[in-house]
N, CA and C atoms as a LAMMPS dump frame, in Angstrom:
ITEM: TIMESTEP
0
ITEM: NUMBER OF ATOMS
492
ITEM: BOX BOUNDS ff ff ff
-5.0000000000000000e+02 5.0000000000000000e+02
-5.0000000000000000e+02 5.0000000000000000e+02
-5.0000000000000000e+02 5.0000000000000000e+02
ITEM: ATOMS id mol type element x y z
1 1 1 N 0.804 -1.194 0
2 1 2 C 0 0 0
3 1 3 C 0.853 1.267 0
4 2 1 N 1.978 1.265 0.716
5 2 2 C 2.844 2.437 0.738
6 2 3 C 3.442 2.715 -0.628
7 3 1 N 3.748 1.666 -1.397
8 3 2 C 4.266 1.857 -2.751
9 3 3 C 3.222 2.543 -3.62
10 4 1 N 1.954 2.159 -3.45
11 4 2 C 0.885 2.795 -4.212
12 4 3 C 0.804 4.276 -3.874
13 5 1 N 0.881 4.609 -2.608
14 5 2 C 0.798 6.011 -2.194
15 5 3 C 1.974 6.819 -2.731
16 6 1 N 3.156 6.234 -2.711
17 6 2 C 4.319 6.918 -3.257
18 6 3 C 4.147 7.133 -4.757
19 7 1 N 3.693 6.096 -5.447
20 7 2 C 3.46 6.213 -6.882
21 7 3 C 2.426 7.3 -7.161
22 8 1 N 1.333 7.316 -6.393
23 8 2 C 0.277 8.304 -6.587
24 8 3 C 0.808 9.712 -6.35
25 9 1 N 1.609 9.876 -5.305
26 9 2 C 2.174 11.191 -5.001
27 9 3 C 3.083 11.661 -6.135
28 10 1 N 3.903 10.76 -6.661
29 10 2 C 4.776 11.119 -7.778
30 10 3 C 3.974 11.437 -9.033
31 11 1 N 2.924 10.67 -9.278
32 11 2 C 2.052 10.931 -10.421
33 11 3 C 1.39 12.294 -10.28
34 12 1 N 0.905 12.605 -9.101
35 12 2 C 0.283 13.893 -8.843
36 12 3 C 1.275 15.028 -9.091
37 13 1 N 2.478 14.877 -8.609
38 13 2 C 3.513 15.892 -8.814
39 13 3 C 3.799 16.071 -10.301
40 14 1 N 3.899 14.959 -11.035
41 14 2 C 4.169 15.028 -12.47
42 14 3 C 3.036 15.734 -13.209
43 15 1 N 1.806 15.462 -12.831
44 15 2 C 0.665 16.127 -13.467
45 15 3 C 0.688 17.622 -13.201
46 16 1 N 1.001 17.983 -11.977
47 16 2 C 1.056 19.397 -11.639
48 16 3 C 2.197 20.096 -12.358
49 17 1 N 3.347 19.48 -12.392
50 17 2 C 4.508 20.084 -13.04
51 17 3 C 4.274 20.246 -14.532
52 18 1 N 3.633 19.266 -15.131
53 18 2 C 3.389 19.309 -16.569
54 18 3 C 2.403 20.382 -16.969
55 19 1 N 1.563 20.82 -16.057
56 19 2 C 0.528 21.801 -16.376
57 19 3 C 0.907 23.205 -15.932
58 20 1 N 2.047 23.37 -15.346
59 20 2 C 2.396 24.633 -14.719
60 20 3 C 2.343 25.82 -15.672
61 21 1 N 2.782 25.698 -16.902
62 21 2 C 2.86 26.818 -17.816
63 21 3 C 1.503 27.372 -18.224
64 22 1 N 0.478 26.547 -18.25
65 22 2 C -0.796 26.992 -18.788
66 22 3 C -1.776 27.498 -17.737
67 23 1 N -1.4 27.519 -16.478
68 23 2 C -2.333 27.898 -15.423
69 23 3 C -2.111 29.335 -14.957
70 24 1 N -3.2 30.071 -14.732
71 24 2 C -3.052 31.408 -14.17
72 24 3 C -2.676 31.321 -12.697
73 25 1 N -2.061 32.356 -12.202
74 25 2 C -1.691 32.4 -10.798
75 25 3 C -2.916 32.732 -9.956
76 26 1 N -3.053 32.046 -8.831
77 26 2 C -4.127 32.344 -7.896
78 26 3 C -3.625 33.44 -6.965
79 27 1 N -4.324 34.549 -6.938
80 27 2 C -3.892 35.69 -6.133
81 27 3 C -4.881 35.965 -5.009
82 28 1 N -4.34 36.407 -3.894
83 28 2 C -5.195 36.876 -2.806
84 28 3 C -5.909 38.143 -3.262
85 29 1 N -7.079 38.367 -2.733
86 29 2 C -7.909 39.53 -3.044
87 29 3 C -8.404 39.539 -4.491
88 30 1 N -8.462 38.363 -5.103
89 30 2 C -9.004 38.194 -6.449
90 30 3 C -10.143 37.173 -6.367
91 31 1 N -11.06 37.219 -7.329
92 31 2 C -12.159 36.238 -7.305
93 31 3 C -11.638 34.804 -7.359
94 32 1 N -12.272 33.931 -6.586
95 32 2 C -11.909 32.508 -6.584
96 32 3 C -12.415 31.865 -7.875
97 33 1 N -11.632 30.981 -8.475
98 33 2 C -12.094 30.297 -9.685
99 33 3 C -13.362 29.48 -9.416
100 34 1 N -14.277 29.555 -10.354
101 34 2 C -15.532 28.81 -10.247
102 34 3 C -15.295 27.351 -10.605
103 35 1 N -16.135 26.477 -10.066
104 35 2 C -16.066 25.058 -10.413
105 35 3 C -17.363 24.364 -10.071
106 36 1 N -17.527 23.19 -10.649
107 36 2 C -18.632 22.297 -10.316
108 36 3 C -18.033 20.921 -10.074
109 37 1 N -18.382 20.304 -8.952
110 37 2 C -17.872 18.976 -8.608
111 37 3 C -18.984 18.134 -8.006
112 38 1 N -18.834 16.829 -8.154
113 38 2 C -19.747 15.892 -7.508
114 38 3 C -19.462 15.876 -6.017
115 39 1 N -20.528 15.804 -5.22
116 39 2 C -20.375 15.592 -3.782
117 39 3 C -20.199 14.091 -3.55
118 40 1 N -19.548 13.739 -2.468
119 40 2 C -19.434 12.333 -2.1
120 40 3 C -20.827 11.759 -1.879
121 41 1 N -21.666 12.511 -1.203
122 41 2 C -23.055 12.11 -0.96
123 41 3 C -23.948 13.291 -1.272
124 42 1 N -24.74 13.172 -2.301
125 42 2 C -25.671 14.245 -2.633
126 42 3 C -25.431 14.806 -4.017
127 43 1 N -26.169 15.863 -4.336
128 43 2 C -26.075 16.461 -5.677
129 43 3 C -24.756 17.191 -5.88
130 44 1 N -24.481 17.537 -7.113
131 44 2 C -23.261 18.287 -7.434
132 44 3 C -23.254 19.624 -6.719
133 45 1 N -22.055 20.126 -6.489
134 45 2 C -21.875 21.441 -5.876
135 45 3 C -21.299 22.371 -6.932
136 46 1 N -21.851 23.586 -6.984
137 46 2 C -21.356 24.602 -7.911
138 46 3 C -20.849 25.784 -7.094
139 47 1 N -19.568 26.03 -7.209
140 47 2 C -18.962 27.154 -6.496
141 47 3 C -18.65 28.249 -7.503
142 48 1 N -18.997 29.481 -7.266
143 48 2 C -19.525 30.058 -6.035
144 48 3 C -21.055 30.097 -5.962
145 49 1 N -21.734 29.715 -7.032
146 49 2 C -23.19 29.888 -7.116
147 49 3 C -23.948 29.35 -5.904
148 50 1 N -23.606 28.147 -5.453
149 50 2 C -24.337 27.523 -4.339
150 50 3 C -23.964 28.107 -2.977
151 51 1 N -22.956 28.966 -2.923
152 51 2 C -22.413 29.418 -1.637
153 51 3 C -22.363 30.935 -1.495
154 52 1 N -23.135 31.629 -2.296
155 52 2 C -23.143 33.095 -2.231
156 52 3 C -23.551 33.553 -0.821
157 53 1 N -22.834 34.553 -0.339
158 53 2 C -23.144 35.093 0.979
159 53 3 C -22.567 34.304 2.141
160 54 1 N -21.756 33.287 1.848
161 54 2 C -21.145 32.489 2.909
162 54 3 C -19.615 32.594 2.825
163 55 1 N -18.973 32.347 3.948
164 55 2 C -17.511 32.257 3.992
165 55 3 C -17.168 30.805 3.706
166 56 1 N -16.332 30.589 2.687
167 56 2 C -16.048 29.23 2.236
168 56 3 C -14.563 28.919 2.381
169 57 1 N -14.278 27.797 3.027
170 57 2 C -12.918 27.26 3.082
171 57 3 C -12.874 26.106 2.088
172 58 1 N -12.059 26.251 1.064
173 58 2 C -11.893 25.195 0.069
174 58 3 C -10.602 24.472 0.417
175 59 1 N -10.742 23.234 0.891
176 59 2 C -9.6 22.441 1.373
177 59 3 C -9.295 21.318 0.397
178 60 1 N -8.087 21.227 -0.061
179 60 2 C -7.664 20.139 -0.937
180 60 3 C -6.928 19.096 -0.096
181 61 1 N -7.282 17.815 -0.301
182 61 2 C -6.735 16.752 0.543
183 61 3 C -6.791 15.404 -0.172
184 62 1 N -6.107 14.426 0.414
185 62 2 C -6.174 13.018 -0.01
186 62 3 C -5.885 12.161 1.217
187 63 1 N -6.331 10.908 1.185
188 63 2 C -6.147 10.058 2.372
189 63 3 C -4.692 9.661 2.591
190 64 1 N -3.866 9.731 1.549
191 64 2 C -2.454 9.365 1.692
192 64 3 C -1.618 10.51 2.269
193 65 1 N -2.185 11.682 2.355
194 65 2 C -1.497 12.86 2.893
195 65 3 C -1.325 12.681 4.4
196 66 1 N -0.097 12.726 4.911
197 66 2 C 0.122 12.449 6.334
198 66 3 C -0.498 13.479 7.284
199 67 1 N -0.774 14.691 6.805
200 67 2 C -1.305 15.733 7.681
201 67 3 C -2.799 15.958 7.516
202 68 1 N -3.386 15.406 6.475
203 68 2 C -4.795 15.681 6.178
204 68 3 C -5.74 15.114 7.234
205 69 1 N -5.458 13.913 7.714
206 69 2 C -6.334 13.28 8.707
207 69 3 C -6.457 14.138 9.966
208 70 1 N -5.328 14.509 10.544
209 70 2 C -5.372 15.28 11.792
210 70 3 C -5.971 16.662 11.573
211 71 1 N -5.682 17.272 10.444
212 71 2 C -6.235 18.592 10.173
213 71 3 C -7.754 18.536 9.995
214 72 1 N -8.228 17.553 9.246
215 72 2 C -9.667 17.449 9.019
216 72 3 C -10.418 17.219 10.327
217 73 1 N -9.863 16.415 11.186
218 73 2 C -10.468 16.155 12.49
219 73 3 C -10.428 17.408 13.368
220 74 1 N -9.299 18.117 13.346
221 74 2 C -9.139 19.313 14.18
222 74 3 C -10.055 20.448 13.745
223 75 1 N -10.377 20.539 12.452
224 75 2 C -11.213 21.63 11.965
225 75 3 C -12.71 21.379 12.149
226 76 1 N -13.091 20.138 12.406
227 76 2 C -14.511 19.813 12.588
228 76 3 C -15.167 20.64 13.698
229 77 1 N -14.578 20.755 14.902
230 77 2 C -15.222 21.582 15.94
231 77 3 C -15.32 23.057 15.552
232 78 1 N -14.344 23.565 14.822
233 78 2 C -14.386 24.958 14.37
234 78 3 C -15.548 25.134 13.399
235 79 1 N -15.7 24.188 12.493
236 79 2 C -16.816 24.233 11.55
237 79 3 C -18.158 24.207 12.29
238 80 1 N -18.303 23.293 13.225
239 80 2 C -19.577 23.189 13.965
240 80 3 C -19.884 24.464 14.751
241 81 1 N -18.84 25.1 15.262
242 81 2 C -19.024 26.326 16.037
243 81 3 C -19.481 27.494 15.16
244 82 1 N -19.031 27.549 13.908
245 82 2 C -19.268 28.725 13.065
246 82 3 C -20.206 28.499 11.879
247 83 1 N -20.685 27.297 11.662
248 83 2 C -21.523 27.053 10.476
249 83 3 C -22.813 27.86 10.508
250 84 1 N -23.371 28.118 11.671
251 84 2 C -24.593 28.921 11.753
252 84 3 C -24.341 30.396 11.438
253 85 1 N -23.083 30.799 11.439
254 85 2 C -22.712 32.18 11.085
255 85 3 C -22.297 32.283 9.621
256 86 1 N -22.425 31.177 8.882
257 86 2 C -22.156 31.229 7.447
258 86 3 C -20.874 30.571 6.998
259 87 1 N -20.201 29.816 7.861
260 87 2 C -18.985 29.12 7.456
261 87 3 C -19.331 27.812 6.739
262 88 1 N -18.682 27.603 5.609
263 88 2 C -18.797 26.359 4.848
264 88 3 C -17.387 25.835 4.628
265 89 1 N -17.212 24.536 4.818
266 89 2 C -15.945 23.893 4.442
267 89 3 C -16.249 22.934 3.305
268 90 1 N -15.529 23.116 2.209
269 90 2 C -15.609 22.198 1.076
270 90 3 C -14.306 21.412 1.055
271 91 1 N -14.384 20.151 1.453
272 91 2 C -13.2 19.285 1.487
273 91 3 C -13.088 18.61 0.121
274 92 1 N -12.21 19.134 -0.717
275 92 2 C -12.065 18.658 -2.088
276 92 3 C -11.025 17.547 -2.119
277 93 1 N -11.495 16.325 -2.325
278 93 2 C -10.583 15.2 -2.436
279 93 3 C -9.951 15.208 -3.823
280 94 1 N -8.653 14.942 -3.846
281 94 2 C -7.89 15.015 -5.082
282 94 3 C -7.632 13.628 -5.647
283 95 1 N -8.308 13.321 -6.733
284 95 2 C -8.015 12.178 -7.599
285 95 3 C -8.048 10.806 -6.921
286 96 1 N -9.022 10.587 -6.049
287 96 2 C -9.169 9.275 -5.438
288 96 3 C -10.57 8.726 -5.731
289 97 1 N -10.705 7.396 -5.78
290 97 2 C -12.02 6.813 -6.046
291 97 3 C -12.992 7.094 -4.897
292 98 1 N -14.276 7.248 -5.227
293 98 2 C -15.277 7.546 -4.19
294 98 3 C -15.287 6.552 -3.035
295 99 1 N -15.068 5.274 -3.299
296 99 2 C -15.096 4.287 -2.21
297 99 3 C -13.948 4.512 -1.216
298 100 1 N -12.793 4.942 -1.703
299 100 2 C -11.66 5.262 -0.825
300 100 3 C -11.994 6.487 0.021
301 101 1 N -12.558 7.487 -0.619
302 101 2 C -12.924 8.721 0.069
303 101 3 C -13.986 8.44 1.128
304 102 1 N -15.005 7.685 0.761
305 102 2 C -16.109 7.386 1.683
306 102 3 C -15.591 6.688 2.947
307 103 1 N -14.744 5.694 2.768
308 103 2 C -14.209 4.952 3.918
309 103 3 C -13.438 5.898 4.85
310 104 1 N -12.604 6.741 4.278
311 104 2 C -11.789 7.677 5.052
312 104 3 C -12.675 8.658 5.821
313 105 1 N -13.668 9.219 5.145
314 105 2 C -14.555 10.201 5.766
315 105 3 C -15.382 9.561 6.876
316 106 1 N -15.837 8.338 6.656
317 106 2 C -16.606 7.646 7.696
318 106 3 C -15.754 7.423 8.941
319 107 1 N -14.476 7.108 8.761
320 107 2 C -13.572 6.938 9.907
321 107 3 C -13.416 8.241 10.686
322 108 1 N -13.36 9.362 9.97
323 108 2 C -13.149 10.655 10.615
324 108 3 C -14.421 11.217 11.232
325 109 1 N -15.552 10.965 10.603
326 109 2 C -16.813 11.483 11.109
327 109 3 C -16.996 12.979 10.925
328 110 1 N -16.407 13.56 9.858
329 110 2 C -16.595 14.989 9.625
330 110 3 C -17.966 15.24 9.01
331 111 1 N -18.521 16.409 9.291
332 111 2 C -19.873 16.714 8.838
333 111 3 C -19.924 17.725 7.699
334 112 1 N -18.785 18.284 7.308
335 112 2 C -18.799 19.252 6.215
336 112 3 C -18.779 18.538 4.862
337 113 1 N -19.068 19.311 3.804
338 113 2 C -19.193 18.749 2.456
339 113 3 C -17.874 18.198 1.933
340 114 1 N -17.953 17.026 1.309
341 114 2 C -16.799 16.396 0.669
342 114 3 C -17.081 16.343 -0.823
343 115 1 N -16.172 16.93 -1.604
344 115 2 C -16.312 16.981 -3.054
345 115 3 C -15.23 16.129 -3.704
346 116 1 N -15.528 15.642 -4.912
347 116 2 C -14.623 14.73 -5.62
348 116 3 C -14.042 15.387 -6.859
349 117 1 N -12.759 15.688 -6.807
350 117 2 C -12.022 16.217 -7.962
351 117 3 C -11.278 15.045 -8.589
352 118 1 N -12.011 14.162 -9.253
353 118 2 C -11.459 12.892 -9.712
354 118 3 C -10.401 13.037 -10.798
355 119 1 N -10.463 14.078 -11.593
356 119 2 C -9.473 14.285 -12.65
357 119 3 C -8.385 15.282 -12.252
358 120 1 N -8.522 15.915 -11.107
359 120 2 C -7.529 16.887 -10.648
360 120 3 C -7.635 18.245 -11.329
361 121 1 N -8.721 18.488 -12.042
362 121 2 C -8.869 19.752 -12.775
363 121 3 C -8.965 20.96 -11.842
364 122 1 N -9.727 20.823 -10.775
365 122 2 C -9.901 21.956 -9.862
366 122 3 C -8.612 22.2 -9.08
367 123 1 N -7.964 21.122 -8.682
368 123 2 C -6.673 21.24 -8.001
369 123 3 C -5.693 22.034 -8.878
370 124 1 N -5.665 21.726 -10.151
371 124 2 C -4.757 22.441 -11.067
372 124 3 C -5.192 23.892 -11.241
373 125 1 N -6.486 24.142 -11.32
374 125 2 C -6.933 25.526 -11.511
375 125 3 C -6.617 26.392 -10.291
376 126 1 N -6.53 25.776 -9.115
377 126 2 C -6.165 26.497 -7.899
378 126 3 C -4.655 26.461 -7.627
379 127 1 N -3.913 25.859 -8.537
380 127 2 C -2.442 25.787 -8.432
381 127 3 C -1.993 25.123 -7.134
382 128 1 N -2.642 24.045 -6.769
383 128 2 C -2.279 23.308 -5.564
384 128 3 C -1.016 22.515 -5.848
385 129 1 N 0.019 22.785 -5.067
386 129 2 C 1.305 22.122 -5.262
387 129 3 C 1.651 21.161 -4.142
388 130 1 N 0.797 21.067 -3.154
389 130 2 C 1.013 20.148 -2.043
390 130 3 C -0.268 20.044 -1.225
391 131 1 N -0.369 18.987 -0.462
392 131 2 C -1.56 18.755 0.353
393 131 3 C -1.184 18.695 1.818
394 132 1 N -2.036 19.176 2.697
395 132 2 C -3.268 19.9 2.419
396 132 3 C -2.996 21.349 2.033
397 133 1 N -3.96 21.951 1.377
398 133 2 C -3.928 23.372 1.058
399 133 3 C -5.359 23.889 1.157
400 134 1 N -5.493 25.066 1.763
401 134 2 C -6.818 25.642 2.006
402 134 3 C -6.863 27.075 1.497
403 135 1 N -7.967 27.402 0.836
404 135 2 C -8.233 28.769 0.395
405 135 3 C -9.457 29.264 1.162
406 136 1 N -9.355 30.452 1.74
407 136 2 C -10.461 31.055 2.464
408 136 3 C -11.072 32.129 1.557
409 137 1 N -12.359 31.969 1.278
410 137 2 C -13.064 32.845 0.346
411 137 3 C -14.153 33.605 1.109
412 138 1 N -14.202 34.923 0.915
413 138 2 C -15.183 35.739 1.643
414 138 3 C -16.587 35.619 1.043
415 139 1 N -17.521 36.324 1.616
416 139 2 C -18.931 36.232 1.222
417 139 3 C -19.192 36.747 -0.198
418 140 1 N -18.252 37.479 -0.755
419 140 2 C -18.392 37.985 -2.116
420 140 3 C -17.639 37.12 -3.143
421 141 1 N -17.045 36.009 -2.681
422 141 2 C -16.337 35.11 -3.6
423 141 3 C -14.891 35.48 -3.876
424 142 1 N -14.303 36.29 -3.003
425 142 2 C -12.924 36.74 -3.169
426 142 3 C -12.01 35.96 -2.223
427 143 1 N -10.872 35.498 -2.741
428 143 2 C -9.897 34.766 -1.921
429 143 3 C -9.229 35.75 -0.966
430 144 1 N -9.34 35.48 0.323
431 144 2 C -8.767 36.369 1.333
432 144 3 C -7.571 35.76 2.065
433 145 1 N -7.427 34.441 2.007
434 145 2 C -6.287 33.795 2.675
435 145 3 C -6.001 32.463 2.01
436 146 1 N -4.764 32.038 2.153
437 146 2 C -4.338 30.719 1.669
438 146 3 C -3.504 30.106 2.786
439 147 1 N -3.85 28.886 3.16
440 147 2 C -3.098 28.169 4.182
441 147 3 C -2.413 27.003 3.488
442 148 1 N -1.097 27.037 3.466
443 148 2 C -0.306 25.992 2.82
444 148 3 C 0.151 25.013 3.889
445 149 1 N -0.177 23.756 3.709
446 149 2 C 0.188 22.738 4.684
447 149 3 C -0.876 22.611 5.761
448 150 1 N -0.524 21.859 6.778
449 150 2 C -1.466 21.567 7.852
450 150 3 C -1.818 22.824 8.642
451 151 1 N -3.101 23.005 8.879
452 151 2 C -3.581 24.142 9.657
453 151 3 C -3.995 23.668 11.041
454 152 1 N -3.812 24.525 12.005
455 152 2 C -4.323 24.255 13.344
456 152 3 C -5.667 24.972 13.478
457 153 1 N -6.474 24.58 14.447
458 153 2 C -7.728 25.319 14.665
459 153 3 C -7.493 26.809 14.905
460 154 1 N -6.411 27.157 15.585
461 154 2 C -6.119 28.559 15.879
462 154 3 C -5.804 29.347 14.604
463 155 1 N -4.999 28.78 13.732
464 155 2 C -4.659 29.445 12.467
465 155 3 C -5.911 29.59 11.61
466 156 1 N -6.704 28.547 11.547
467 156 2 C -7.93 28.561 10.763
468 156 3 C -8.898 29.619 11.304
469 157 1 N -9.049 29.667 12.624
470 157 2 C -9.931 30.666 13.259
471 157 3 C -9.486 32.09 12.916
472 158 1 N -8.172 32.337 12.958
473 158 2 C -7.666 33.677 12.632
474 158 3 C -7.979 34.024 11.176
475 159 1 N -7.896 33.047 10.285
476 159 2 C -8.142 33.291 8.86
477 159 3 C -9.596 33.622 8.579
478 160 1 N -10.52 33.065 9.355
479 160 2 C -11.951 33.282 9.082
480 160 3 C -12.593 34.354 9.962
481 161 1 N -11.951 34.707 11.061
482 161 2 C -12.563 35.57 12.085
483 161 3 C -13.144 36.858 11.522
484 162 1 N -12.375 37.604 10.761
485 162 2 C -12.855 38.903 10.273
486 162 3 C -13.88 38.761 9.153
487 163 1 N -14.003 37.577 8.585
488 163 2 C -14.93 37.358 7.473
489 163 3 C -16.332 36.943 7.927
490 164 1 N -16.407 36.388 9.138
491 164 2 C -17.711 35.961 9.664
492 164 3 C -18.389 37.138 10.288
């Protein structure tokens, strides 16, 4: 199984490196790129259309990422505390089969939306170069923060505080 994860990580890196020239740079204080993705459970999600007026954290992750498990678990209480104030977390899984994603999510017990980027198109449009990576988008659809690598609840809270 570890060989598969290493192979997948190298494949992901190769895909990202090969596409680098054709992608626009994601900038803070600029509109977040729009996308439509299948939810793990439920109808497709369209961003930003389905989330207008909400603060959205777009998190890119995979089950082989050593920091994604602890981060996803740590952010669940923050999400539950602030969801009534308009916080949404979109956990975008990168290029894994739905059955793998479902098993992982069931183990974690997170309640926020899980989306499937099965071809890696959205990951590439957001210029994700490592996992986890989170983009914080304000109520008007503008990227206000980017968290590269594992986030703590405290860092995440600081990123969303002024937007809620």
